[in-house]
N, C-alpha and C positions, 0 to 999 in steps of 0.2 A: 336701225332698217330691218324690218322681218326677216328671219331666216328663210329661206327656200326649204321645203318639205320635201324628203328624200320619198319616193314611192318604194324603194327598197326597204326602206324602214319599215315602212305601213307594212307590206307585205311580210315580213318578217315576225310582226306581231301577231297577224293573223295567222301565220302557219304556225307558230309558236301555240296561240291559244285552241288553235285545232286539236293538234297534237296531244296537249295535257288534257283536253275533254275526253278526247277518244282513250286515251289512256289512265282514265279517273283521276288524274291528278288535280287537287284543288286549286284554281285559279285565281288568284289574288294580283294585285297591282306588283307585289314583291315578287313574287313566284312568277308572274308571268316574263318580266325582264330580266332573271336570274340567268347569268351566261348569254345574255345575247350582246352584250357591249352598249346597252342604250340605257337611259335612266328612267324612273318611273312618270317623269314629268312628258316624256313620248306619247304615252297612252292619253292625256289630255290633249296633246300639241294634234295628233292624228285623229282621236276619236272622240276628244270632248270629253272622256271619263271612259269608266268599264259600260255604263249603260250603252253608249254608243260604240265600244268595240263589239258587243254582243249582237247589235244589229248589222253591225257592219260585215260579220262574220260571215253570215250564210249568203250575203249578198256577193260578198267575193268569189263565192264557189261557184253561183250562177253568171259572175260576169265573167269568169274564167273558162266556164261551159261554153259561153254565148260566144266568145273569142275563137275558140276552137269549132265550134257549129259555121262562125263565119268563114272559116279559111275554107270551108269544104266547096270546091269549085262547081257550080252547075255545069252540068253535061248535056248532050243530048240523049242521054240513057236515064230518065227518072226513077228507074228501080236501083240501078248503079248508086244514085244518088241517095236514095234510101239507105241504102247499106252503109256508105260512105259516111253520114251523117251519125248513124250508128255507131261505127268506129270512132269518131272524133268524141263521140260521148265516152267510150270506154278509155279511149286516150286519156282525156281529162281526168277520168277517177283512178288512171294509173298515174299520173303524174303529179296529183295532188291527192292521195288516197285519204289524209285527215281531213282536210276541207271536204272532200266528196262525203265523207260519213256525217260530218256536221250539217251539211246541207239538208238532209232528210232528218236526221234523229235527235237534232237540237230543239230545244223548247221556247225558241224567241224567234220573234217576229222579223221577214224580209222588210229592208227599207223601201224595196219596190215590189209589190207583190203581183205585178205582172212579169216578173224574170220567170219564172217558170212557165208560164204560157207564149212567150217567145221562142222556147224549145219545141214545145209541142206544135208551136206554127209552122216552125219550118218543116216539121214532117209532114202536116196536113198540106202543105203546097207542093211538097214532092207527091204527094199520093194524087193532089188534083191533076199535076202533071200527067200520072203514070193514066189515070182515066181520060183523058183527052186524048192520049198517043194510045188509045185501045190496048193498052197491057193490063190495066184493070177494069172488071166488069163497071157500067155505069151505077148501079144499086148498091156499090160498096160506099160505105160511111166513111168518109177519110178522118173523122175523131176517131172514131173507134178504131180503124185498123193503126194510127198514129199512136193510141194509147197501148193497143198491144205490141206495136214495134217497140216502144220505150219501156214496157215490160220486160221484154226479152233482155234489151240493153241493161237495165237496172239489175235485173236478176243477175247476171253475168258480172257487172261491174263488183256488186256486191258480194259476190262470192269468189271473184277473184283477186280485185283491189282490195277489198277488205275483210277477206272470208278465207277460209278453207282452200279453195281449189287452187291448184297451178295454173300459170301463165297458160299452159299447152288446153287449157280447157276452152280458151276462146274460138278454138277451131269450131265448137258445138254451134256458135251465133249462125254459121254458114247453112246448114239445115234447117235449123231452127226457123230462118228467115226466107229460107227456102220455101220451106212448107207454108209459111204465113202468107205467102205474096203468093204462090201458086192456088191456095185456097180463094184469094182474091181474082184469081182469074187469068194469072199470068200464066206462058207455057213454060212447064217445068225446065226442059234444056236450058233454054235461053232465060229465065229467072236464074237457076243456077251460074252461068257465067256472068250476069250482072251483077249479083250479091258478093261471088269471089272477086270480083274487079274492085267493088267498094271496100268489101271487107278486109282487103288484103293489107292495108297498112298497118292492120293490129293484130294481124295473124302471127304465130312465134315464129322466127327464121329458122329454115331448116338449112344445112349445108349444102351449097350448088344450087339453091332454089332464085326463082326471080321473085320480084314484087308482086304480087298478083295482081296489085293495081294497073299494072303496065301492059296486062294481056291486051290483045287485041279484040 
């Protein structure tokens, strides 16, 4: 009888490969499984060999990102939802820093080339809702604004999750997104409140503070 595959082993090998790539360690069958408690045969069992591992590696990053974004509940406030999607993007980068870096730096293809498009599509959808609700001007290009919003999130993620800035730098996302969405037509005070609510899950905790995402 065929042995049931363990998803934890697959994730372990992907995380190990991502870490080794980021730290510039040579990745071979033997070095990959060293210290993991699994055999080299596991690479064939789960990926069909090293070529399959490379293809699965970047895909796993986008798969985990998609799960984070899908967990963001749609609210009556599309600007809050935009900020919440940005916070989910950052949460994924902070939880998977090695894999996050490989998602964008690795020189191998995705298994599903539409995976990155799905991330952008969620932002575009929220921007369309903001236009429908008269939060953004009618002439705003959803794709352009979504790309600008993603650029802010990616910049912070790169500098905090895999770069030199401390976690506290995530607070900069609030004024940056507020400025961006205000330029799209939102009212500054209302925009700031919406962004703070959506961004709150990712902000550094301070003694005695409440979760900003729960503010009325």
